[in-house]
Structure formats: structure tokens, C-alpha cells
SEVEXGU-295256 format. One record per atom (N, C-alpha, C): residue number from 1; x, y, z. Coordinates in pm, 1 decimal, always signed. Layout:
REM residues N
<rec num="NUM" u="X" v="Y" w="Z"/>
...
//
This chain:
REM residues 112
<rec num="1" u="+7563.2" v="+13172.9" w="+5535.7"/>
<rec num="1" u="+7708.4" v="+13173.1" w="+5538.8"/>
<rec num="1" u="+7755.3" v="+13302.8" w="+5602.6"/>
<rec num="2" u="+7857.4" v="+13292.5" w="+5681.9"/>
<rec num="2" u="+7913.8" v="+13407.3" w="+5742.9"/>
<rec num="2" u="+7978.6" v="+13501.3" w="+5643.0"/>
<rec num="3" u="+7969.4" v="+13629.1" w="+5672.3"/>
<rec num="3" u="+8016.5" v="+13727.0" w="+5574.0"/>
<rec num="3" u="+8167.5" v="+13744.7" w="+5572.8"/>
<rec num="4" u="+8230.4" v="+13747.0" w="+5691.7"/>
<rec num="4" u="+8370.8" v="+13783.6" w="+5699.3"/>
<rec num="4" u="+8464.7" v="+13665.8" w="+5734.7"/>
<rec num="5" u="+8408.9" v="+13556.0" w="+5778.0"/>
<rec num="5" u="+8489.6" v="+13445.9" w="+5824.4"/>
<rec num="5" u="+8457.7" v="+13319.7" w="+5744.4"/>
<rec num="6" u="+8560.9" v="+13266.5" w="+5683.5"/>
<rec num="6" u="+8537.2" v="+13140.0" w="+5611.7"/>
<rec num="6" u="+8542.3" v="+13027.6" w="+5712.1"/>
<rec num="7" u="+8448.0" v="+12932.4" w="+5693.9"/>
<rec num="7" u="+8438.1" v="+12817.0" w="+5782.0"/>
<rec num="7" u="+8437.1" v="+12689.6" w="+5702.1"/>
<rec num="8" u="+8471.2" v="+12580.9" w="+5767.4"/>
<rec num="8" u="+8466.0" v="+12449.6" w="+5708.7"/>
<rec num="8" u="+8383.1" v="+12360.1" w="+5799.9"/>
<rec num="9" u="+8282.5" v="+12296.5" w="+5747.8"/>
<rec num="9" u="+8198.9" v="+12210.2" w="+5825.8"/>
<rec num="9" u="+8236.3" v="+12065.7" w="+5798.8"/>
<rec num="10" u="+8240.7" v="+11984.0" w="+5905.8"/>
<rec num="10" u="+8280.7" v="+11843.5" w="+5892.5"/>
<rec num="10" u="+8183.4" v="+11759.3" w="+5977.3"/>
<rec num="11" u="+8124.1" v="+11658.6" w="+5917.1"/>
<rec num="11" u="+8032.3" v="+11570.2" w="+5987.7"/>
<rec num="11" u="+8111.6" v="+11455.4" w="+6052.8"/>
<rec num="12" u="+8087.7" v="+11433.8" w="+6179.9"/>
<rec num="12" u="+8157.0" v="+11327.0" w="+6252.7"/>
<rec num="12" u="+8053.5" v="+11231.1" w="+6307.8"/>
<rec num="13" u="+8076.2" v="+11102.2" w="+6296.2"/>
<rec num="13" u="+7980.3" v="+11003.2" w="+6342.4"/>
<rec num="13" u="+8036.8" v="+10933.4" w="+6467.8"/>
<rec num="14" u="+7952.5" v="+10921.4" w="+6571.5"/>
<rec num="14" u="+7986.8" v="+10852.4" w="+6696.5"/>
<rec num="14" u="+7889.2" v="+10739.6" w="+6715.8"/>
<rec num="15" u="+7936.3" v="+10630.5" w="+6777.0"/>
<rec num="15" u="+7838.4" v="+10528.8" w="+6816.7"/>
<rec num="15" u="+7779.7" v="+10576.1" w="+6948.9"/>
<rec num="16" u="+7677.3" v="+10507.7" w="+6998.7"/>
<rec num="16" u="+7601.7" v="+10555.1" w="+7114.4"/>
<rec num="16" u="+7688.1" v="+10568.9" w="+7240.9"/>
<rec num="17" u="+7775.0" v="+10470.9" w="+7262.7"/>
<rec num="17" u="+7863.8" v="+10476.6" w="+7380.6"/>
<rec num="17" u="+7957.9" v="+10594.8" w="+7373.2"/>
<rec num="18" u="+8015.7" v="+10616.0" w="+7256.4"/>
<rec num="18" u="+8106.7" v="+10729.9" w="+7239.6"/>
<rec num="18" u="+8032.4" v="+10863.0" w="+7260.1"/>
<rec num="19" u="+7912.6" v="+10871.1" w="+7208.1"/>
<rec num="19" u="+7834.8" v="+10995.6" w="+7221.5"/>
<rec num="19" u="+7799.9" v="+11022.6" w="+7367.7"/>
<rec num="20" u="+7762.4" v="+10915.9" w="+7441.0"/>
<rec num="20" u="+7733.4" v="+10931.5" w="+7583.7"/>
<rec num="20" u="+7856.9" v="+10982.6" w="+7658.4"/>
<rec num="21" u="+7974.9" v="+10932.9" w="+7620.3"/>
<rec num="21" u="+8098.4" v="+10975.3" w="+7680.3"/>
<rec num="21" u="+8126.3" v="+11124.5" w="+7651.2"/>
<rec num="22" u="+8102.1" v="+11164.2" w="+7527.9"/>
<rec num="22" u="+8120.8" v="+11304.5" w="+7489.4"/>
<rec num="22" u="+8022.8" v="+11394.7" w="+7567.6"/>
<rec num="23" u="+7895.6" v="+11350.3" w="+7576.8"/>
<rec num="23" u="+7796.4" v="+11427.0" w="+7651.9"/>
<rec num="23" u="+7834.1" v="+11434.7" w="+7799.5"/>
<rec num="24" u="+7881.9" v="+11324.5" w="+7855.5"/>
<rec num="24" u="+7920.5" v="+11321.2" w="+7995.2"/>
<rec num="24" u="+8034.7" v="+11421.1" w="+8024.5"/>
<rec num="25" u="+8137.7" v="+11414.1" w="+7939.5"/>
<rec num="25" u="+8253.5" v="+11501.3" w="+7957.2"/>
<rec num="25" u="+8213.2" v="+11649.8" w="+7942.4"/>
<rec num="26" u="+8129.1" v="+11676.4" w="+7840.8"/>
<rec num="26" u="+8085.3" v="+11814.1" w="+7819.2"/>
<rec num="26" u="+8004.3" v="+11864.9" w="+7937.5"/>
<rec num="27" u="+7915.3" v="+11778.4" w="+7988.1"/>
<rec num="27" u="+7831.0" v="+11816.4" w="+8101.8"/>
<rec num="27" u="+7916.5" v="+11841.4" w="+8228.1"/>
<rec num="28" u="+8019.7" v="+11759.1" w="+8244.4"/>
<rec num="28" u="+8107.5" v="+11777.3" w="+8360.7"/>
<rec num="28" u="+8177.4" v="+11911.4" w="+8357.4"/>
<rec num="29" u="+8203.6" v="+11965.3" w="+8238.7"/>
<rec num="29" u="+8268.4" v="+12094.4" w="+8224.2"/>
<rec num="29" u="+8170.5" v="+12207.0" w="+8202.1"/>
<rec num="30" u="+8040.0" v="+12178.6" w="+8212.7"/>
<rec num="30" u="+7934.6" v="+12277.4" w="+8188.8"/>
<rec num="30" u="+7945.2" v="+12339.0" w="+8051.8"/>
<rec num="31" u="+7966.5" v="+12253.4" w="+7953.5"/>
<rec num="31" u="+7977.5" v="+12301.4" w="+7814.2"/>
<rec num="31" u="+7875.5" v="+12230.7" w="+7726.5"/>
<rec num="32" u="+7840.6" v="+12295.1" w="+7615.6"/>
<rec num="32" u="+7758.7" v="+12227.7" w="+7514.5"/>
<rec num="32" u="+7847.8" v="+12125.6" w="+7444.2"/>
<rec num="33" u="+7785.7" v="+12020.7" w="+7392.0"/>
<rec num="33" u="+7864.8" v="+11912.8" w="+7328.6"/>
<rec num="33" u="+7942.3" v="+11965.1" w="+7207.6"/>
<rec num="34" u="+7880.5" v="+12051.3" w="+7127.0"/>
<rec num="34" u="+7949.3" v="+12104.1" w="+7009.5"/>
<rec num="34" u="+8070.4" v="+12187.2" w="+7047.7"/>
<rec num="35" u="+8054.1" v="+12270.1" w="+7149.0"/>
<rec num="35" u="+8165.3" v="+12352.2" w="+7197.6"/>
<rec num="35" u="+8276.0" v="+12263.1" w="+7251.9"/>
<rec num="36" u="+8235.2" v="+12159.2" w="+7328.4"/>
<rec num="36" u="+8335.8" v="+12068.6" w="+7383.7"/>
<rec num="36" u="+8417.2" v="+12000.4" w="+7272.5"/>
<rec num="37" u="+8347.4" v="+11950.2" w="+7171.4"/>
<rec num="37" u="+8415.9" v="+11883.0" w="+7059.7"/>
<rec num="37" u="+8509.6" v="+11975.6" w="+6988.9"/>
<rec num="38" u="+8462.8" v="+12098.4" w="+6964.7"/>
<rec num="38" u="+8547.1" v="+12197.1" w="+6893.4"/>
<rec num="38" u="+8673.0" v="+12232.2" w="+6974.2"/>
<rec num="39" u="+8653.5" v="+12256.2" w="+7104.6"/>
<rec num="39" u="+8767.4" v="+12296.3" w="+7187.0"/>
<rec num="39" u="+8866.7" v="+12183.3" w="+7206.6"/>
<rec num="40" u="+8817.5" v="+12060.5" w="+7228.9"/>
<rec num="40" u="+8908.6" v="+11950.0" w="+7255.6"/>
<rec num="40" u="+8981.8" v="+11909.6" w="+7128.2"/>
<rec num="41" u="+8916.2" v="+11928.9" w="+7010.3"/>
<rec num="41" u="+8983.5" v="+11890.9" w="+6885.3"/>
<rec num="41" u="+9085.8" v="+11994.3" w="+6840.7"/>
<rec num="42" u="+9063.8" v="+12121.5" w="+6876.5"/>
<rec num="42" u="+9160.7" v="+12223.4" w="+6832.5"/>
<rec num="42" u="+9271.8" v="+12248.0" w="+6937.0"/>
<rec num="43" u="+9235.0" v="+12249.4" w="+7065.5"/>
<rec num="43" u="+9333.6" v="+12276.9" w="+7169.8"/>
<rec num="43" u="+9399.7" v="+12152.5" w="+7226.3"/>
<rec num="44" u="+9327.8" v="+12040.6" w="+7223.4"/>
<rec num="44" u="+9381.6" v="+11916.9" w="+7277.3"/>
<rec num="44" u="+9350.9" v="+11895.3" w="+7423.8"/>
<rec num="45" u="+9340.9" v="+12002.8" w="+7498.9"/>
<rec num="45" u="+9307.6" v="+11992.8" w="+7642.7"/>
<rec num="45" u="+9209.7" v="+12106.5" w="+7677.7"/>
<rec num="46" u="+9136.2" v="+12085.3" w="+7782.6"/>
<rec num="46" u="+9046.9" v="+12187.1" w="+7835.3"/>
<rec num="46" u="+9083.6" v="+12204.4" w="+7982.9"/>
<rec num="47" u="+9115.1" v="+12325.9" w="+8021.8"/>
<rec num="47" u="+9143.7" v="+12354.4" w="+8161.6"/>
<rec num="47" u="+9018.9" v="+12405.4" w="+8229.5"/>
<rec num="48" u="+8982.1" v="+12338.0" w="+8338.6"/>
<rec num="48" u="+8861.9" v="+12375.7" w="+8412.4"/>
<rec num="48" u="+8902.5" v="+12438.4" w="+8543.6"/>
<rec num="49" u="+8848.3" v="+12556.0" w="+8572.8"/>
<rec num="49" u="+8880.7" v="+12629.1" w="+8698.1"/>
<rec num="49" u="+8760.3" v="+12621.9" w="+8790.2"/>
<rec num="50" u="+8785.7" v="+12594.3" w="+8914.8"/>
<rec num="50" u="+8681.0" v="+12595.4" w="+9017.9"/>
<rec num="50" u="+8662.1" v="+12737.1" w="+9062.3"/>
<rec num="51" u="+8555.5" v="+12805.3" w="+9011.3"/>
<rec num="51" u="+8533.9" v="+12946.3" w="+9035.0"/>
<rec num="51" u="+8512.8" v="+12980.7" w="+9182.2"/>
<rec num="52" u="+8435.1" v="+12902.4" w="+9259.2"/>
<rec num="52" u="+8421.0" v="+12936.7" w="+9403.5"/>
<rec num="52" u="+8553.8" v="+12940.9" w="+9476.9"/>
<rec num="53" u="+8646.0" v="+12844.6" w="+9443.2"/>
<rec num="53" u="+8775.4" v="+12844.5" w="+9506.8"/>
<rec num="53" u="+8852.7" v="+12972.5" w="+9469.7"/>
<rec num="54" u="+8848.8" v="+13011.3" w="+9341.7"/>
<rec num="54" u="+8915.3" v="+13131.1" w="+9299.3"/>
<rec num="54" u="+8860.0" v="+13254.3" w="+9363.9"/>
<rec num="55" u="+8725.9" v="+13261.5" w="+9378.3"/>
<rec num="55" u="+8664.7" v="+13376.6" w="+9443.5"/>
<rec num="55" u="+8711.1" v="+13389.9" w="+9586.7"/>
<rec num="56" u="+8721.5" v="+13277.7" w="+9655.1"/>
<rec num="56" u="+8769.5" v="+13278.1" w="+9791.3"/>
<rec num="56" u="+8915.6" v="+13324.9" w="+9801.2"/>
<rec num="57" u="+8996.0" v="+13277.4" w="+9707.3"/>
<rec num="57" u="+9135.5" v="+13315.0" w="+9703.4"/>
<rec num="57" u="+9153.2" v="+13465.1" w="+9674.6"/>
<rec num="58" u="+9072.6" v="+13517.6" w="+9581.4"/>
<rec num="58" u="+9078.3" v="+13659.8" w="+9547.5"/>
<rec num="58" u="+9040.2" v="+13742.8" w="+9668.0"/>
<rec num="59" u="+8940.5" v="+13697.1" w="+9744.7"/>
<rec num="59" u="+8899.7" v="+13768.8" w="+9865.7"/>
<rec num="59" u="+9015.7" v="+13776.7" w="+9966.1"/>
<rec num="60" u="+9083.3" v="+13666.6" w="+9983.5"/>
<rec num="60" u="+9198.0" v="+13663.4" w="+10076.8"/>
<rec num="60" u="+9309.3" v="+13752.9" w="+10030.5"/>
<rec num="61" u="+9338.3" v="+13756.3" w="+9902.4"/>
<rec num="61" u="+9444.0" v="+13841.9" w="+9848.1"/>
<rec num="61" u="+9405.9" v="+13987.4" w="+9866.9"/>
<rec num="62" u="+9277.6" v="+14022.6" w="+9849.4"/>
<rec num="62" u="+9237.2" v="+14162.5" w="+9872.6"/>
<rec num="62" u="+9256.0" v="+14201.9" w="+10019.7"/>
<rec num="63" u="+9229.6" v="+14111.6" w="+10111.7"/>
<rec num="63" u="+9249.3" v="+14138.0" w="+10251.7"/>
<rec num="63" u="+9398.1" v="+14163.9" w="+10279.5"/>
<rec num="64" u="+9483.1" v="+14081.5" w="+10219.4"/>
<rec num="64" u="+9628.6" v="+14100.8" w="+10235.5"/>
<rec num="64" u="+9669.3" v="+14237.7" w="+10179.4"/>
<rec num="65" u="+9616.6" v="+14271.0" w="+10063.4"/>
<rec num="65" u="+9645.0" v="+14404.8" w="+10002.8"/>
<rec num="65" u="+9603.6" v="+14517.5" w="+10091.8"/>
<rec num="66" u="+9484.3" v="+14505.1" w="+10153.7"/>
<rec num="66" u="+9437.4" v="+14609.6" w="+10246.6"/>
<rec num="66" u="+9530.5" v="+14624.7" w="+10364.7"/>
<rec num="67" u="+9576.4" v="+14508.6" w="+10417.0"/>
<rec num="67" u="+9668.8" v="+14513.1" w="+10530.4"/>
<rec num="67" u="+9800.3" v="+14584.6" w="+10493.2"/>
<rec num="68" u="+9850.1" v="+14552.6" w="+10375.7"/>
<rec num="68" u="+9973.5" v="+14615.8" w="+10331.0"/>
<rec num="68" u="+9953.7" v="+14766.1" w="+10313.4"/>
<rec num="69" u="+9839.2" v="+14806.5" w="+10261.9"/>
<rec num="69" u="+9812.1" v="+14950.8" w="+10244.6"/>
<rec num="69" u="+9804.8" v="+15021.0" w="+10381.9"/>
<rec num="70" u="+9747.2" v="+14955.6" w="+10478.8"/>
<rec num="70" u="+9737.9" v="+15013.0" w="+10614.0"/>
<rec num="70" u="+9877.9" v="+15029.6" w="+10673.4"/>
<rec num="71" u="+9964.3" v="+14928.6" w="+10651.1"/>
<rec num="71" u="+10099.0" v="+14934.8" w="+10703.3"/>
<rec num="71" u="+10176.9" v="+15053.0" w="+10638.9"/>
<rec num="72" u="+10163.0" v="+15064.5" w="+10508.2"/>
<rec num="72" u="+10234.2" v="+15173.5" w="+10436.3"/>
<rec num="72" u="+10185.5" v="+15307.8" w="+10482.2"/>
<rec num="73" u="+10053.4" v="+15321.7" w="+10502.5"/>
<rec num="73" u="+9996.4" v="+15448.2" w="+10547.9"/>
<rec num="73" u="+10049.9" v="+15485.2" w="+10684.8"/>
<rec num="74" u="+10054.5" v="+15384.4" w="+10775.3"/>
<rec num="74" u="+10105.1" v="+15408.6" w="+10911.4"/>
<rec num="74" u="+10253.7" v="+15443.7" w="+10908.1"/>
<rec num="75" u="+10329.4" v="+15377.5" w="+10821.4"/>
<rec num="75" u="+10473.9" v="+15406.5" w="+10811.2"/>
<rec num="75" u="+10496.3" v="+15547.7" w="+10763.3"/>
<rec num="76" u="+10412.9" v="+15595.9" w="+10669.5"/>
<rec num="76" u="+10429.1" v="+15730.9" w="+10616.9"/>
<rec num="76" u="+10385.3" v="+15834.1" w="+10723.4"/>
<rec num="77" u="+10280.8" v="+15801.7" w="+10804.2"/>
<rec num="77" u="+10239.4" v="+15892.9" w="+10908.8"/>
<rec num="77" u="+10348.4" v="+15910.5" w="+11015.3"/>
<rec num="78" u="+10412.4" v="+15798.7" w="+11049.4"/>
<rec num="78" u="+10517.3" v="+15805.1" w="+11151.0"/>
<rec num="78" u="+10654.1" v="+15846.4" w="+11093.2"/>
<rec num="79" u="+10658.6" v="+15849.1" w="+10960.8"/>
<rec num="79" u="+10782.1" v="+15884.0" w="+10888.8"/>
<rec num="79" u="+10897.2" v="+15793.2" w="+10928.2"/>
<rec num="80" u="+10862.9" v="+15666.6" w="+10947.9"/>
<rec num="80" u="+10967.7" v="+15569.1" w="+10985.4"/>
<rec num="80" u="+10950.2" v="+15440.7" w="+10905.4"/>
<rec num="81" u="+11023.8" v="+15430.2" w="+10799.0"/>
<rec num="81" u="+11021.2" v="+15312.7" w="+10717.8"/>
<rec num="81" u="+11159.0" v="+15249.2" w="+10725.9"/>
<rec num="82" u="+11163.9" v="+15127.1" w="+10777.0"/>
<rec num="82" u="+11292.3" v="+15058.1" w="+10794.1"/>
<rec num="82" u="+11315.8" v="+14962.3" w="+10677.7"/>
<rec num="83" u="+11439.5" v="+14955.8" w="+10634.0"/>
<rec num="83" u="+11473.6" v="+14868.9" w="+10519.1"/>
<rec num="83" u="+11442.5" v="+14724.8" w="+10552.8"/>
<rec num="84" u="+11464.3" v="+14682.0" w="+10676.5"/>
<rec num="84" u="+11438.1" v="+14542.1" w="+10714.5"/>
<rec num="84" u="+11291.8" v="+14509.5" w="+10698.4"/>
<rec num="85" u="+11204.9" v="+14602.7" w="+10736.9"/>
<rec num="85" u="+11060.7" v="+14580.0" w="+10724.2"/>
<rec num="85" u="+11019.5" v="+14565.3" w="+10577.8"/>
<rec num="86" u="+11076.3" v="+14646.9" w="+10494.8"/>
<rec num="86" u="+11045.9" v="+14643.2" w="+10351.1"/>
<rec num="86" u="+11095.0" v="+14510.8" w="+10292.5"/>
<rec num="87" u="+11217.7" v="+14468.9" w="+10329.6"/>
<rec num="87" u="+11269.7" v="+14342.4" w="+10280.5"/>
<rec num="87" u="+11184.0" v="+14225.6" w="+10324.2"/>
<rec num="88" u="+11139.7" v="+14228.1" w="+10451.0"/>
<rec num="88" u="+11052.6" v="+14121.5" w="+10501.7"/>
<rec num="88" u="+10922.9" v="+14116.0" w="+10423.9"/>
<rec num="89" u="+10861.4" v="+14229.8" w="+10400.8"/>
<rec num="89" u="+10737.0" v="+14239.7" w="+10326.6"/>
<rec num="89" u="+10756.2" v="+14191.3" w="+10181.3"/>
<rec num="90" u="+10867.1" v="+14231.4" w="+10120.5"/>
<rec num="90" u="+10896.9" v="+14185.6" w="+9982.6"/>
<rec num="90" u="+10915.5" v="+14034.4" w="+9977.8"/>
<rec num="91" u="+10982.1" v="+13979.5" w="+10077.5"/>
<rec num="91" u="+11002.7" v="+13834.2" w="+10083.9"/>
<rec num="91" u="+10871.4" v="+13759.4" w="+10097.9"/>
<rec num="92" u="+10785.7" v="+13806.0" w="+10184.3"/>
<rec num="92" u="+10653.7" v="+13744.1" w="+10200.6"/>
<rec num="92" u="+10573.2" v="+13756.2" w="+10073.7"/>
<rec num="93" u="+10579.9" v="+13868.4" w="+10006.7"/>
<rec num="93" u="+10509.7" v="+13888.8" w="+9879.0"/>
<rec num="93" u="+10560.0" v="+13791.0" w="+9773.4"/>
<rec num="94" u="+10692.9" v="+13780.3" w="+9763.0"/>
<rec num="94" u="+10751.6" v="+13684.2" w="+9665.8"/>
<rec num="94" u="+10713.6" v="+13541.1" w="+9693.9"/>
<rec num="95" u="+10709.5" v="+13503.9" w="+9822.0"/>
<rec num="95" u="+10670.9" v="+13371.3" w="+9864.1"/>
<rec num="95" u="+10523.7" v="+13342.1" w="+9825.4"/>
<rec num="96" u="+10437.4" v="+13439.2" w="+9851.1"/>
<rec num="96" u="+10297.0" v="+13424.6" w="+9814.0"/>
<rec num="96" u="+10278.6" v="+13408.6" w="+9663.7"/>
<rec num="97" u="+10350.5" v="+13490.8" w="+9587.7"/>
<rec num="97" u="+10343.8" v="+13482.9" w="+9439.6"/>
<rec num="97" u="+10396.4" v="+13347.7" w="+9391.5"/>
<rec num="98" u="+10499.3" v="+13297.1" w="+9453.6"/>
<rec num="98" u="+10554.0" v="+13165.7" w="+9415.4"/>
<rec num="98" u="+10454.2" v="+13056.1" w="+9440.5"/>
<rec num="99" u="+10391.1" v="+13058.1" w="+9558.0"/>
<rec num="99" u="+10287.9" v="+12953.9" w="+9589.5"/>
<rec num="99" u="+10173.7" v="+12961.7" w="+9490.9"/>
<rec num="100" u="+10126.7" v="+13082.4" w="+9463.4"/>
<rec num="100" u="+10015.9" v="+13097.3" w="+9369.1"/>
<rec num="100" u="+10051.3" v="+13048.4" w="+9232.6"/>
<rec num="101" u="+10172.5" v="+13081.4" w="+9186.0"/>
<rec num="101" u="+10209.0" v="+13040.7" w="+9049.6"/>
<rec num="101" u="+10223.3" v="+12889.4" w="+9040.3"/>
<rec num="102" u="+10267.8" v="+12823.6" w="+9147.0"/>
<rec num="102" u="+10278.8" v="+12679.4" w="+9144.8"/>
<rec num="102" u="+10143.7" v="+12612.3" w="+9144.4"/>
<rec num="103" u="+10054.5" v="+12658.6" w="+9229.5"/>
<rec num="103" u="+9925.2" v="+12591.3" w="+9250.0"/>
<rec num="103" u="+9816.8" v="+12629.6" w="+9150.5"/>
<rec num="104" u="+9815.6" v="+12753.9" w="+9104.6"/>
<rec num="104" u="+9707.8" v="+12796.4" w="+9019.8"/>
<rec num="104" u="+9741.5" v="+12792.2" w="+8873.7"/>
<rec num="105" u="+9860.5" v="+12831.3" w="+8834.6"/>
<rec num="105" u="+9888.8" v="+12851.3" w="+8697.3"/>
<rec num="105" u="+9963.9" v="+12734.5" w="+8632.8"/>
<rec num="106" u="+9981.9" v="+12625.7" w="+8708.1"/>
<rec num="106" u="+10039.7" v="+12503.5" w="+8649.7"/>
<rec num="106" u="+9924.0" v="+12418.4" w="+8603.7"/>
<rec num="107" u="+9915.7" v="+12390.5" w="+8472.3"/>
<rec num="107" u="+9803.7" v="+12310.7" w="+8423.3"/>
<rec num="107" u="+9808.6" v="+12169.3" w="+8482.3"/>
<rec num="108" u="+9697.7" v="+12129.5" w="+8534.5"/>
<rec num="108" u="+9684.7" v="+11994.5" w="+8587.5"/>
<rec num="108" u="+9587.1" v="+11919.8" w="+8496.8"/>
<rec num="109" u="+9633.3" v="+11817.6" w="+8430.2"/>
<rec num="109" u="+9552.3" v="+11743.9" w="+8337.8"/>
<rec num="109" u="+9493.5" v="+11624.2" w="+8413.4"/>
<rec num="110" u="+9360.2" v="+11617.4" w="+8414.3"/>
<rec num="110" u="+9294.4" v="+11505.0" w="+8476.0"/>
<rec num="110" u="+9203.2" v="+11440.0" w="+8370.6"/>
<rec num="111" u="+9196.9" v="+11310.2" w="+8370.8"/>
<rec num="111" u="+9112.9" v="+11240.2" w="+8277.3"/>
<rec num="111" u="+8968.6" v="+11247.5" w="+8326.6"/>
<rec num="112" u="+8882.9" v="+11291.1" w="+8243.0"/>
<rec num="112" u="+8741.8" v="+11304.8" w="+8277.1"/>
<rec num="112" u="+8668.3" v="+11178.1" w="+8245.4"/>
//
């Protein structure tokens, strides 16, 4: 028994078809069946992120950040920063953040 955390154990019975479905869904999410059952029963949904896609996106965002840093450095060297350039850059930044928030952070529920 755990020392600091009280737990409750519950036995659940599945027929073979139901168990195969649970195993299939857990495998599709790269989860153990017990973990899948616990998460789906407590949270109701499981959000799955495609890590390679996120890694590619993070790489592109870093490139954009490097470009912005180079522009700022050049502007400070020349001592010429125009308000129009800053507004344009802020607008592009806001647009990028809006696109990311719509596509990445909106939960999309798909039936597994």
C-alpha cells in the first residue's frame, strides 16, 4: 500500500471484443492499456500530438526568431528603427500567433 496517497482499486470486466478495442486504441496512442483506461475514464478524452510535426514547427519558429534578431541587430547598428517597420513586424507576429493558436491549441477530437 502506498504510504502517502490513498487509492481505490476497482475490477472491470470486458468481453474479448471490447478488450481488443481497448488494446487497439491504447496501442494507437502508444499507451499501456491500464494507463489508457485510467486516462480515458478520468479525463474523458485523450489528446494525441504528432511529435515530428511539432519538432518541424519548432524548428521553423526558431528560424523566424533568428531572422527577427538579425533585423533588430542591424536596426540598432544603423540607428534607424522606423515605426512602420515595427508595426509590420508586430502584425506578422500576431498573425503567426493567431494561426498557431487556431491549428495547434484547439482540441480536435477524433474517434479512434
